[in-house]
C-alpha positions as CSV (number, residue, x, y, z in Angstrom):
1,M,45.5,72.2,-19.8
2,T,43.1,74.3,-17.7
3,K,44.9,76.4,-15.1
4,I,43.5,76.2,-11.6
5,T,43.8,79.5,-9.7
6,K,44.6,79.8,-6.0
7,R,41.1,81.2,-5.5
8,Q,39.5,78.1,-7.2
9,L,41.7,75.8,-5.1
10,F,40.7,77.3,-1.8
11,T,37.1,77.7,-2.8
12,G,37.1,74.0,-3.7
13,A,38.8,73.1,-0.4
14,A,36.2,75.0,1.4
15,G,33.5,73.3,-0.5
16,F,35.0,69.9,0.4
17,A,35.1,71.0,4.0
18,I,31.5,72.1,4.0
19,G,30.4,69.0,2.2
20,G,32.4,66.8,4.6
21,T,30.8,68.5,7.5
22,A,27.3,68.1,6.0
23,M,28.0,64.4,5.3
24,R,29.1,63.9,8.9
25,Q,26.0,65.7,10.2
26,A,23.8,63.6,7.9
27,A,25.6,60.4,9.1
28,A,25.0,61.4,12.8
29,Q,21.3,62.2,12.1
30,A,21.0,58.7,10.5
31,L,22.2,56.9,13.6
32,P,19.6,55.2,15.8
33,P,18.8,57.3,18.9
34,H,20.9,55.2,21.3
35,E,24.0,55.5,19.1
36,A,23.4,59.2,18.4
37,E,23.4,59.9,22.1
38,L,26.5,58.0,22.7
39,Y,28.2,59.5,19.6
40,A,27.6,63.0,20.9
41,A,29.3,62.1,24.2
42,A,32.0,60.1,22.5
43,K,33.0,63.1,20.3
44,R,33.7,65.1,23.4
45,E,36.1,62.4,24.6
46,G,37.6,62.2,21.1
47,E,39.2,58.8,21.2
48,L,39.3,55.3,22.8
49,T,42.1,52.8,23.3
50,W,41.4,49.2,22.3
51,Y,43.5,46.3,23.7
52,S,42.9,43.9,20.8
53,G,44.0,40.3,21.4
54,Q,41.5,38.7,19.0
55,L,41.9,39.9,15.4
56,S,45.1,40.2,13.5
57,A,46.9,43.6,13.4
58,E,45.6,44.4,10.0
59,S,42.1,43.4,10.9
60,S,42.1,45.4,14.1
61,E,43.4,48.5,12.3
62,A,40.7,48.0,9.6
63,V,38.0,47.8,12.3
64,G,39.3,50.9,14.0
65,A,39.3,52.8,10.7
66,A,35.8,51.6,10.0
67,F,34.6,52.8,13.4
68,T,36.1,56.3,12.8
69,R,34.5,56.5,9.4
70,Q,31.1,55.7,10.9
71,Y,31.7,58.0,13.9
72,P,34.0,60.8,12.7
73,G,35.9,62.6,15.4
74,V,36.3,59.5,17.5
75,K,39.7,57.9,17.0
76,V,40.6,54.3,17.9
77,N,44.0,53.7,19.3
78,V,44.6,50.0,18.5
79,V,47.0,48.2,20.8
80,R,47.4,44.8,19.2
81,S,49.0,41.8,20.9
82,T,48.3,38.2,21.7
83,S,45.6,37.7,24.3
84,Q,47.8,36.7,27.2
85,V,50.1,39.8,26.5
86,A,47.0,42.0,26.4
87,F,45.8,40.7,29.7
88,Q,49.3,41.2,31.2
89,R,49.3,44.8,30.0
90,L,45.9,45.4,31.5
91,S,47.0,43.8,34.8
92,Q,50.1,46.0,34.9
93,D,47.9,49.1,34.3
94,V,45.7,48.0,37.3
95,R,48.7,47.5,39.6
96,A,50.2,50.8,38.6
97,G,46.9,52.6,39.1
98,V,46.9,53.7,35.4
99,A,43.7,53.9,33.3
100,Q,44.5,53.4,29.6
101,C,42.3,50.7,28.2
102,D,38.8,51.5,27.1
103,V,37.9,48.2,25.5
104,F,39.6,44.8,26.3
105,S,39.3,41.9,23.8
106,S,40.7,38.4,24.3
107,T,40.4,34.9,22.9
108,D,40.7,33.6,26.5
109,I,37.2,33.9,28.0
110,S,38.7,33.3,31.5
111,H,40.2,36.8,31.3
112,S,36.7,38.3,31.1
113,T,35.2,36.0,33.8
114,F,38.1,37.0,36.1
115,L,37.7,40.7,35.4
116,K,34.0,40.4,36.1
117,R,34.5,38.5,39.3
118,E,37.0,41.0,40.6
119,G,34.7,43.9,39.9
120,M,37.0,45.4,37.2
121,Y,34.5,45.4,34.3
122,M,31.7,47.9,33.7
123,Q,28.2,46.5,33.3
124,Y,26.9,47.4,29.9
125,R,24.5,45.7,27.4
126,P,24.8,47.1,23.9
127,K,21.4,47.5,22.3
128,N,22.8,46.2,19.0
129,I,23.7,42.8,20.7
130,D,20.1,41.7,20.0
131,G,21.2,41.4,16.3
132,V,24.1,39.0,16.7
133,L,23.8,35.2,16.3
134,E,21.5,33.8,18.9
135,A,23.9,31.1,20.0
136,V,26.4,33.7,21.2
137,R,24.1,36.6,22.0
138,N,24.2,36.2,25.8
139,L,27.8,35.1,26.5
140,D,27.5,36.8,29.9
141,P,23.9,36.9,31.2
142,D,24.9,39.7,33.6
143,D,26.1,41.9,30.7
144,Y,29.7,42.6,31.8
145,F,31.2,41.2,28.6
146,H,29.9,40.4,25.1
147,I,30.9,38.5,22.0
148,S,33.2,40.3,19.6
149,Y,35.0,37.5,17.8
150,L,33.8,34.1,16.6
151,G,37.0,32.1,16.2
152,L,37.4,28.8,14.5
153,Y,40.8,27.1,15.0
154,L,41.7,24.2,12.9
155,M,44.7,22.9,10.9
156,A,46.4,23.8,7.6
157,Y,49.0,22.3,5.3
158,N,51.4,23.5,2.6
159,T,50.0,22.3,-0.7
160,A,53.3,22.7,-2.5
161,K,54.9,20.1,-0.2
162,V,52.1,17.8,0.9
163,P,49.7,16.1,-1.4
164,A,46.0,16.4,-0.2
165,A,45.7,12.6,0.2
166,D,48.7,12.6,2.6
167,A,47.7,15.6,4.7
168,P,46.6,14.8,8.3
169,K,42.9,14.4,8.8
170,S,42.6,14.8,12.6
171,W,44.5,16.5,15.5
172,K,45.7,12.9,16.4
173,D,47.1,12.4,12.9
174,A,49.3,15.5,13.3
175,I,51.4,13.9,16.0
176,D,52.3,10.9,13.8
177,G,56.1,10.4,13.6
178,K,56.1,11.1,9.9
179,W,55.5,14.8,10.7
180,K,58.7,15.2,12.7
181,N,60.2,18.6,12.1
182,Q,57.2,19.6,10.0
183,V,54.6,20.9,12.5
184,A,54.1,24.5,13.6
185,I,52.0,25.7,16.6
186,G,51.5,28.8,18.7
187,H,52.2,29.1,22.4
188,P,49.6,28.9,25.2
189,G,51.6,31.3,27.3
190,Y,50.9,34.0,24.7
191,S,47.8,33.0,22.8
192,G,44.5,32.6,24.5
193,A,43.2,30.5,21.6
194,I,46.1,28.1,21.8
195,G,45.6,27.8,25.5
196,T,42.0,26.8,24.8
197,L,43.1,24.4,22.1
198,C,45.5,22.7,24.6
199,V,42.7,22.4,27.1
200,L,40.6,20.7,24.5
201,L,43.3,18.3,23.3
202,R,44.3,17.3,26.8
203,K,40.6,16.6,27.5
204,L,40.4,14.4,24.3
205,Y,43.7,12.6,24.5
206,G,45.5,13.4,27.7
207,W,48.8,15.2,28.2
208,D,50.5,12.3,26.3
209,Y,49.4,14.0,23.2
210,F,51.8,16.9,23.8
211,K,54.6,14.6,24.9
212,T,54.3,12.9,21.6
213,L,54.1,16.3,19.8
214,E,57.3,17.4,21.6
215,R,59.1,14.4,20.1
216,S,58.2,15.6,16.7
217,R,60.2,18.8,17.3
218,P,57.5,21.4,16.4
219,Q,58.3,24.9,15.6
220,I,56.6,27.0,18.3
221,G,55.6,30.6,17.7
222,R,53.6,32.9,19.9
223,S,50.4,33.8,18.2
224,S,48.0,31.3,16.7
225,Q,48.7,33.2,13.4
226,D,52.4,32.4,13.4
227,P,52.1,28.9,11.9
228,V,50.4,30.4,8.9
229,T,53.5,32.6,8.3
230,M,55.7,29.5,8.7
231,L,53.6,27.5,6.2
232,N,53.7,30.4,3.7
233,A,57.5,30.5,4.0
234,G,57.8,26.8,3.6
235,E,59.5,26.4,7.0
236,R,56.9,23.9,8.1
237,T,54.3,21.9,6.3
238,V,51.5,21.4,8.9
239,G,50.0,24.1,11.1
240,L,48.0,23.4,14.3
241,G,45.4,25.7,15.8
242,V,45.4,28.2,13.0
243,P,42.6,30.8,12.9
244,I,40.3,30.4,9.9
245,G,40.3,34.1,9.0
246,T,44.1,34.5,8.8
247,T,44.4,31.3,6.9
248,L,41.7,32.1,4.3
249,Y,43.1,35.6,3.9
250,S,46.6,34.1,3.2
251,M,45.0,31.6,0.7
252,S,43.3,34.5,-1.1
253,R,46.7,36.1,-1.6
254,G,48.0,33.0,-3.5
255,N,49.9,31.3,-0.8
256,P,50.1,27.5,-1.2
257,I,48.1,26.5,1.9
258,E,44.8,24.7,2.5
259,L,42.5,24.3,5.5
260,I,42.0,21.0,7.3
261,Y,38.7,20.6,9.2
262,P,39.8,18.0,11.7
263,T,37.6,14.9,11.9
264,D,37.8,15.0,15.7
265,G,36.4,18.5,15.7
266,T,37.2,22.1,14.8
267,L,37.7,24.3,17.9
268,L,35.1,27.0,18.4
269,V,36.2,30.0,20.5
270,P,33.5,32.5,21.2
271,S,35.6,35.5,22.4
272,P,34.4,38.5,24.3
273,S,35.1,42.1,24.9
274,G,34.4,44.3,27.9
275,I,34.8,47.8,29.2
276,P,37.2,48.2,32.2
277,K,35.4,50.0,35.1
278,N,38.1,52.8,35.0
279,A,38.0,53.3,31.2
280,P,39.1,56.9,30.6
281,H,36.7,57.3,27.6
282,P,33.6,55.4,28.8
283,N,31.1,56.8,26.2
284,A,33.5,56.0,23.3
285,A,33.9,52.6,24.8
286,K,30.2,52.0,24.9
287,L,29.9,53.2,21.3
288,F,32.6,50.8,20.3
289,M,30.7,47.9,21.9
290,E,27.6,49.0,20.0
291,F,29.7,49.0,16.8
292,A,31.1,45.5,17.6
293,A,27.6,44.1,17.6
294,A,26.5,46.0,14.5
295,P,27.0,45.1,10.8
296,G,29.9,47.5,10.3
297,F,32.2,45.7,12.6
298,S,31.6,42.3,11.0
299,K,31.9,43.8,7.5
300,A,35.3,45.4,8.3
301,A,36.6,42.2,9.9
302,G,35.2,40.2,7.1
303,E,37.5,42.0,4.6
304,F,40.2,39.8,6.2
305,F,38.0,36.7,6.1
306,N,36.9,36.7,9.8
307,L,33.5,35.1,10.5
308,P,30.6,37.5,10.9
309,L,28.7,37.8,14.2
310,R,25.5,38.4,12.5
311,S,23.3,36.6,10.0
312,D,22.8,39.7,7.9
313,V,26.5,39.8,7.0
314,P,27.8,37.1,4.6
315,S,30.4,34.6,5.5
316,P,33.8,35.0,3.9
317,A,34.5,33.3,0.6
318,G,36.0,29.9,1.0
319,S,34.6,29.2,4.4
320,R,32.5,26.1,5.0
321,P,29.0,26.7,6.4
322,I,29.0,26.5,10.2
323,D,26.3,23.9,10.2
324,Q,28.5,21.6,8.1
325,I,31.4,21.7,10.6
326,K,31.9,19.4,13.6
327,L,32.5,21.9,16.4
328,V,34.1,21.2,19.8
329,Q,34.9,23.5,22.7
330,P,35.8,23.2,26.3
331,T,33.5,24.8,28.9
332,T,34.4,28.2,30.4
333,E,35.1,26.4,33.7
334,E,37.5,24.0,32.0
335,I,39.3,27.0,30.4
336,E,39.5,28.9,33.7
337,T,41.1,26.0,35.6
338,G,42.9,24.4,32.6
339,V,44.9,27.2,31.0
340,P,47.1,28.0,34.1
341,E,47.8,24.2,34.4
342,I,48.6,24.0,30.7
343,K,51.1,26.8,30.8
344,E,53.1,25.0,33.5
345,L,52.9,21.6,31.7
346,W,53.9,23.2,28.5
347,R,57.1,24.7,30.0
348,D,57.9,21.4,31.6
349,T,57.4,19.5,28.3
350,F,58.7,21.9,25.6
351,G,61.1,24.0,27.7
352,V,59.7,27.3,26.4
């Protein structure tokens, strides 16, 4: 075996360091001018803190790592929670006069409309936003928040316990008495997506839908992702309001679950991110918003089967083309007024 001398080791290390520096410089030079300018300013700030209430913890960390690979020297501190908890954390920061959050992401669009209305968001339009899907390109025409997550929420079932022919076909089917003690769902007090789902289902079927669901004794988690875990473990056989990305990722790992595209509509949740006006690292935050609208973000999130925001990034394996899905969604106004009402009704009905 060839012996490596100390001199060779340190010479090699120096070579790697020089090579790494050269690669970083080359990467910076390859950036579009608007990103290069932000990157130079963001490097001086060195980091940003992202309150992530959209992607899973693994997906969020993967996106943060991809950002730092693309912009070396700018670290992403990921603070992952459900959307309602993320909003509570941001609200507590504001009350305490503490500036910690640089980018805020939630599946509850009413969080962003509130922050905009209260003058708590910074106005910024990423140049890269022109490359995202046209249908969600201008989520806020005033440019205080922008799309960062395209969520589809549907149903799933445990294939080891439920034959395909017997699985529910619609949201209404899932509250049939035969599914007593078999259903799992997240909590609207924690999950923005579940709050939006409840607004939709109340609009379609009235609150009696949830009174009937309560009689089926559902297992209630917090996040919309929790029912996927319950199905994987065999604790429940049907999951309501599960995110397509988390479910497809679980399926890819060999878990016995399958998606159900409800005949009465799959919930579409276009979810935004914004920059708090008092963000401690505003240039890094703006750079992150550029990244969120660029291919790198969708590719990193796509590793965990999340839907891309751009047509130049392929959809995850196993997903049905969007144009073949019956999509339904409440209006922003219905979400703003409906979610607070839903939280109260939920506590009264389910006791949690």
